[in-house]
Each structure stands twice: as structure tokens, then as C-alpha cells.
C-alpha positions as CSV (number, residue, x, y, z in Angstrom):
1,M,-10.8,71.8,68.4
2,R,-10.5,69.0,70.9
3,R,-7.6,66.7,70.8
4,P,-8.3,63.0,70.8
5,P,-6.8,61.2,73.9
6,G,-4.9,58.7,71.7
7,L,-2.8,61.4,70.1
8,R,-1.4,62.6,73.4
9,S,-0.3,59.2,74.6
10,H,1.3,58.4,71.3
11,R,3.4,61.6,71.5
12,E,4.5,60.7,75.0
13,I,5.6,57.3,73.8
14,E,7.6,59.0,71.1
15,T,9.3,61.6,73.3
16,A,10.1,59.2,76.2
17,P,12.9,57.2,74.5
18,S,14.6,60.3,73.0
19,F,14.8,61.9,76.4
20,S,16.5,58.8,78.0
21,Q,18.8,58.6,75.0
22,Q,19.8,62.3,75.5
23,Q,20.5,61.6,79.2
24,Q,22.7,58.6,78.3
25,Q,24.6,60.6,75.8
26,Q,25.3,63.3,78.4
27,Q,26.4,60.7,80.9
28,Q,28.7,59.2,78.3
29,Q,30.2,62.5,77.4
30,Q,30.8,63.3,81.1
31,W,32.5,59.9,81.6
32,Q,34.7,60.3,78.5
33,W,35.7,63.8,79.7
34,Q,36.6,62.4,83.1
35,W,38.5,59.5,81.5
36,Q,40.5,61.9,79.2
37,W,41.3,64.2,82.2
38,Q,42.5,61.3,84.3
39,W,44.6,60.0,81.3
40,Q,46.2,63.4,80.8
41,W,46.9,63.6,84.5
42,L,48.5,60.1,84.5
43,Q,50.6,61.0,81.5
44,Q,51.8,64.2,83.1
45,R,52.8,62.3,86.2
46,L,54.6,59.7,84.2
47,R,56.5,62.3,82.3
48,L,57.6,64.0,85.6
49,R,58.7,60.7,86.9
50,L,60.7,60.0,83.8
51,R,62.4,63.4,84.0
52,Q,63.3,62.8,87.6
53,Q,64.8,59.4,86.7
54,Q,66.8,60.9,83.9
55,R,68.1,63.6,86.2
56,C,69.1,61.0,88.7
57,S,70.9,59.0,86.0
58,W,72.6,62.1,84.8
59,V,73.8,63.0,88.3
60,G,75.0,59.4,88.8
61,A,76.9,59.5,85.5
62,A,78.5,62.8,86.3
């Protein structure tokens, strides 16, 4: 059985947007992951800084 040419182009039109959407989702996930990682790193640094400040104040009080 021979496939009509219109069917193929219709399928391509259907699959093209879904592929680009998938790519966008992947990029978004990567960006979210990066952002979360940076946020965790920032929080860790802030906590360390707070601990150091507390130590300094304790030493100063003692």
C-alpha cells in the first residue's frame, strides 16, 4: 500500500511542536536544578558565615 504524501507532512507538523516542547522542558529542568544547587550553596555559605560570627561574638563575650 502506498502512503499519500499529505499524510506524511501532517505527521511531521504534529511531531515538530512536541519535540520543541520536550527540549524546552529539559532546559527548564536543567535551569531549575542549577538554580536549586546555587541556592543550596548560598545557604551553606551563609550558615558558615553566621557560625563564624557567632564564634567571634562568643570569643568577644568571653
